[in-house]
C-alpha positions in Angstrom: -28.2 -66.0 19.1 -30.7 -64.9 21.9 -32.9 -62.0 21.7 -30.4 -60.2 24.6 -27.6 -60.7 22.6 -29.0 -59.6 19.4 -30.5 -56.7 21.1 -26.9 -55.5 22.3 -25.3 -56.0 19.1 -28.0 -53.6 16.8 -27.2 -51.0 20.0 -23.2 -51.5 19.3 -23.9 -51.2 15.7 -26.6 -48.2 15.6 -24.3 -45.7 16.0 -22.3 -46.6 12.6 -25.5 -46.8 10.9 -26.1 -43.4 12.1 -23.0 -41.9 11.3 -23.2 -42.9 7.7 -26.8 -41.7 6.9 -25.5 -38.2 8.3 -22.4 -38.5 6.1 -24.4 -39.5 3.0 -26.9 -36.7 4.0 -24.8 -34.0 4.5 -22.7 -34.8 1.3 -25.8 -34.6 -0.9 -26.9 -31.3 1.0 -23.9 -29.4 0.3 -23.3 -30.6 -3.8 -26.8 -29.5 -4.3 -25.9 -26.1 -2.6 -23.1 -25.7 -4.9 -24.6 -26.6 -7.6 -27.1 -23.9 -7.0 -24.8 -21.0 -7.5 -24.8 -19.7 -4.0 -21.3 -20.9 -3.3 -18.6 -18.6 -3.9 -16.6 -21.1 -5.4 -19.5 -21.9 -8.1 -19.8 -18.3 -8.6 -15.9 -17.8 -9.5 -15.9 -20.7 -11.7 -18.9 -20.6 -13.8 -18.1 -19.3 -17.3 -19.3 -19.8 -20.5 -17.6 -18.8 -23.4 -19.9 -18.2 -25.8 -22.0 -16.2 -23.3 -19.1 -13.8 -22.9 -18.3 -13.0 -26.6 -21.9 -12.3 -26.9 -21.7 -9.9 -23.7 -18.5 -8.2 -25.2 -20.8 -7.8 -28.9 -23.7 -6.4 -26.4 -21.4 -3.2 -25.9 -21.5 -2.2 -29.4 -17.9 -0.6 -29.0 -17.0 -1.1 -32.7 -13.8 -2.9 -31.6 -12.9 -6.3 -31.2 -11.0 -7.6 -27.8 -7.0 -7.1 -27.6 -5.4 -9.0 -25.2 -2.1 -7.7 -25.5 -2.1 -5.0 -22.8 1.3 -3.6 -22.7 3.9 -1.8 -24.8 6.5 -3.6 -26.2 9.7 -2.2 -27.5 9.2 -3.4 -31.1 5.7 -1.5 -31.6 6.4 1.5 -29.4 5.8 3.8 -32.6 2.2 3.0 -32.2 2.0 0.2 -35.4 -0.5 -1.5 -34.2 -3.0 1.5 -33.0 -2.1 4.4 -35.5 -2.8 7.8 -33.3 -2.5 11.1 -33.9 -3.0 11.9 -30.0 -0.7 12.3 -27.3 -0.7 11.3 -23.9 -2.8 10.0 -22.4 -4.9 8.8 -25.5 -2.0 8.1 -27.6 1.9 8.3 -27.8 2.4 11.0 -30.1 5.7 13.2 -28.8 6.5 10.7 -26.2 8.4 8.2 -28.7 11.6 8.7 -27.2 10.9 8.4 -23.6 8.9 5.1 -24.5 12.1 3.8 -26.5 14.3 4.5 -23.1 11.7 3.3 -21.0 10.8 0.1 -22.3 14.6 -1.0 -23.0 15.2 -1.6 -19.3 11.8 -3.0 -19.1 12.8 -6.4 -20.5 9.1 -8.2 -20.3 5.9 -7.2 -21.9 3.8 -9.7 -21.1 1.1 -11.2 -18.5 2.5 -13.6 -16.1 3.0 -17.4 -17.1 0.6 -18.7 -15.0 -2.5 -16.4 -16.5 -1.2 -16.4 -19.8 -1.4 -20.4 -20.1 -3.8 -21.8 -21.6 -6.7 -21.5 -19.1 -10.5 -22.2 -20.7 -11.7 -19.3 -19.1 -10.1 -16.7 -17.4 -11.8 -15.0 -14.2 -11.1 -11.2 -13.4 -11.9 -9.2 -10.2 -11.5 -5.7 -10.4 -11.1 -4.1 -6.4 -12.0 -0.5 -6.3 -11.0 1.6 -3.3 -14.3 2.6 -2.4 -15.5 2.5 1.2 -18.4 0.1 0.5 -15.7 -2.9 0.7 -15.6 -2.4 4.2 -16.6 -4.8 6.4 -17.6 -7.0 3.1 -15.6 -10.2 4.3 -14.9 -10.8 0.5 -11.0 -11.7 0.9 -11.6 -15.2 0.9 -13.9 -14.7 -2.2 -11.7 -12.3 -3.9 -8.5 -14.4 -3.9 -10.5 -17.1 -6.1 -10.1 -15.5 -9.2 -7.3 -16.2 -11.9 -6.6 -12.2 -12.1 -7.1 -9.3 -9.4 -6.9 -6.2 -10.4 -6.0 -3.3 -7.7 -5.5 0.9 -8.0 -3.1 3.2 -7.3 -1.7 2.5 -3.5 -4.7 0.9 -2.2 -3.3 -1.1 0.7 -4.0 -4.8 1.5 -2.1 -5.5 4.6 -4.3 -5.1 7.5 -7.3 -5.3 4.8 -7.1 -8.8 4.2 -10.5 -9.9 5.1 -12.4 -7.4 3.2 -10.3 -7.3 0.2 -8.3 -10.3 0.0 -4.3 -10.2 -0.5 -3.7 -11.6 -4.1 -2.8 -9.2 -6.7 -1.8 -10.1 -10.1 -1.9 -6.2 -11.7 -2.1 -3.1 -10.1 -2.9 -0.1 -11.9 -0.9 3.8 -10.8 0.7 6.5 -12.3 3.4 8.4 -10.2 1.1 10.3 -7.7 -0.2 7.1 -6.6 2.9 4.8 -6.4 3.8 3.3 -3.1 7.3 4.1 -2.1 7.3 0.3 -1.4 5.3 -1.6 -3.8 6.3 -5.0 -2.1 4.9 -4.1 1.5 1.3 -4.5 -0.2 1.7 -7.1 -3.2 2.9 -10.1 -3.9 6.4 -11.0 -5.2 4.8 -11.6 -8.6 2.5 -8.6 -9.0 3.0 -6.6 -12.3 3.3 -3.2 -11.5 1.4 -1.4 -14.7 2.1 2.2 -15.0 -0.9 4.3 -16.7 0.6 7.5 -18.2 -1.4 10.3 -18.0 0.9 12.6 -19.0 4.5 12.8 -20.3 6.1 13.7 -17.0 4.9 9.9 -15.8 7.0 8.4 -18.3 9.5 10.8 -17.5 9.7 9.9 -13.9 9.9 6.0 -14.7 12.8 6.8 -17.0 14.5 8.8 -14.2 13.8 5.8 -11.6 14.8 3.3 -14.3 18.6 5.2 -15.1 19.1 6.5 -11.5 18.8 9.9 -13.0 18.2 13.2 -11.1 14.5 13.5 -10.6 12.2 16.0 -12.1 9.6 17.2 -9.3 7.7 19.7 -12.0 4.3 18.7 -13.2 2.9 16.3 -10.7 -0.4 17.8 -8.5 1.1 15.5 -6.1 4.9 15.1 -5.3 5.5 11.1 -6.5 8.0 9.0 -4.5 11.8 10.0 -5.2 13.0 6.4 -4.4 10.6 3.7 -5.9 11.1 0.0 -5.0 9.4 -1.3 -8.0 11.3 -4.1 -9.3 12.3 -3.9 -12.9 11.1 -7.3 -14.3 8.0 -6.4 -12.6 7.3 -3.0 -14.7 4.8 -2.9 -17.6 3.2 0.3 -19.0 0.1 -0.1 -20.2 -1.0 0.6 -24.1 -2.8 4.2 -24.0 -5.2 2.8 -26.4 -7.1 1.1 -23.8 -7.7 4.4 -22.2 -8.2 6.0 -25.6 -11.2 3.6 -26.0 -12.3 3.7 -22.4 -13.3 7.5 -23.1 -14.0 7.4 -26.6 -15.8 4.6 -26.8 -17.3 3.4 -23.2 -17.5 6.9 -21.6 -18.3 8.9 -24.9 -16.3 11.6 -23.6 -14.8 14.2 -26.0 -11.1 13.8 -26.6 -10.2 17.3 -27.5 -12.3 19.4 -25.7 -12.8 23.2 -26.2 -10.7 25.6 -24.3 -13.4 26.7 -22.3 -14.3 23.4 -21.2 -12.6 21.8 -18.8 -10.9 18.7 -19.7 -12.3 14.8 -18.4 -10.6 11.7 -18.2 -11.5 8.3 -16.9 -10.7 7.6 -13.5 -7.9 4.7 -13.3 -10.8 2.4 -11.8 -13.3 2.5 -14.8 -10.0 2.2 -17.3 -9.6 -1.0 -15.0 -13.2 -2.4 -16.0 -12.7 -2.1 -19.6 -8.8 -3.7 -19.6 -10.8 -6.6 -17.6 -13.2 -7.0 -20.4 -10.6 -6.8 -22.9 -8.8 -9.8 -21.4 -11.1 -11.9 -19.5 -14.1 -14.4 -19.9 -15.4 -13.3 -16.6 -15.1 -9.9 -14.7 -16.5 -8.6 -11.5 -16.1 -5.9 -9.1 -15.9 -5.5 -5.7 -15.0 -1.5 -4.0 -16.9 0.6 -6.5 -19.2 3.1 -5.9 -19.0 7.1 -4.0 -21.0 8.5 -1.8 -23.7 11.2 -2.5 -22.4 14.7 -3.5 -23.9 16.3 -1.2 -22.4 14.5 1.5 -19.1 15.6 1.7 -17.6 14.3 4.8 -18.7 11.0 3.8 -15.3 8.4 3.4 -14.6 7.8 -0.1 -11.7 5.1 0.5 -11.9 1.5 2.6 -8.5 2.9 3.9 -7.5 6.5 5.1 -9.4 9.8 5.8 -10.0 11.2 2.0 -13.8 12.6 1.5 -15.7 14.0 -0.9 -14.4 16.9 -0.8 -11.0 16.0 -2.0 -12.9 15.0 -5.5 -14.1 18.5 -5.8 -11.8 19.7 -8.4 -10.9 16.1 -10.2 -10.7 15.6 -13.6 -13.2 13.0 -14.1 -17.3 12.8 -14.5 -18.1 10.2 -11.2 -21.8 10.6 -11.9 -21.1 9.4 -15.9 -19.1 6.4 -14.8 -21.5 5.1 -12.2 -24.2 5.5 -14.8 -21.8 3.3 -17.1 -21.6 0.8 -14.7 -24.7 0.3 -14.2 -25.9 -0.1 -17.5 -22.7 -2.8 -18.1 -24.3 -4.4 -14.6 -27.7 -4.6 -16.5 -26.5 -6.0 -19.2 -25.0 -9.1 -17.5 -21.4 -7.7 -18.4 -20.0 -7.3 -15.5 -21.3 -8.0 -11.8 -20.9 -6.2 -8.5 -20.0 -8.8 -5.4 -21.3 -7.9 -2.0 -21.0 -9.2 1.5 
C-alpha cells in the first residue's frame, strides 16, 4: 500500500475512531455522575433498610411501625388500638357511623403495586407551600413509589413543579375537591382524615345518597362528591393520636381556657409516611414568617398568612419538629 493510500484510509477511519472514543468517555462520565448521589434517580433509589430502622428508633416515639394505615370493617371497634378518645384522636362515640361507612368502602388496603414485596419503599410528601413554586421538581417527584398529597392541592397546570403522580391524597370534607378525578390518577386512594364526627357523617351521606347536613363545618363541603367508592379509605385516628402526643407532644385534652391545638394534615402525612416507608422525602413545606401577613402560602390560589391567623395549628412547633427530623437524617427536604 502506498503512503498516499495509507493516508487516505487513515483519514476515512479517523471519524469512526473518534466517535467510539467520545462515546466511551461519555459513558464513564455519566456512570460516575450517577454514583455520586447528584442524580435524582440515585437519590430516590438509595435505601438502606437497617439505616431506616435506626433512624426510626432515634425518634424515641415509644411505638413500633404500623404499616396498616386504614380502618377496616373487622376492627372498627378499636380492637388494635384501644382508646378512650373521641375524634380526632379516637373513635369513641363514632362506632355506628364507621360501621355504616366501612360497610360500603369495600377495600381497606394500599394499591397492590405498592403493597407488593418492595425491598425498599420510597415516599415523598408534597406540601402545598409557596416554596415549591418554580422548583422544577415534578420529574423527580414522579419517580417515588408513593406520592402523598394534601387536601385539594391541584396538579393539572403545575406538573413541572409538583409532578402528576398521586398515590394517596389525605383530605377532610372542607378540603375535598368536588371532582377528585380532575387532579388525581384513576387509582389514587382518597384518604379521609376524620377530625370530627360530622366528617364521617358527611361521607356516610355521600355514600348512601342521603340528605346532606350542612351544619358543623367551618367551610361548606361539597354536597355532591364524585369520589369513586373503591378508592375511598378512612385513616386510622391512631396516627393523628401519635402525631399529636408523641411527635408534637401537644395535649390531647387541653384545659378549658386553652385553645385546642391539632396537627396539620401536612405533619400528619409526614408521620404516616415515616410509619409506612423506608425513605421519606418532603417538598413544598414551610410557611412565610408570621410578620409577613400578605405573603402567599400556597403554590396555587391567593391565600395568605392572614388566613391562618385563627387556625387550630401551631405552625412554629411543627417547623421545629420538621427541622429536628431533618437534622436526625430521618427526612430530607427536596430543593430545586
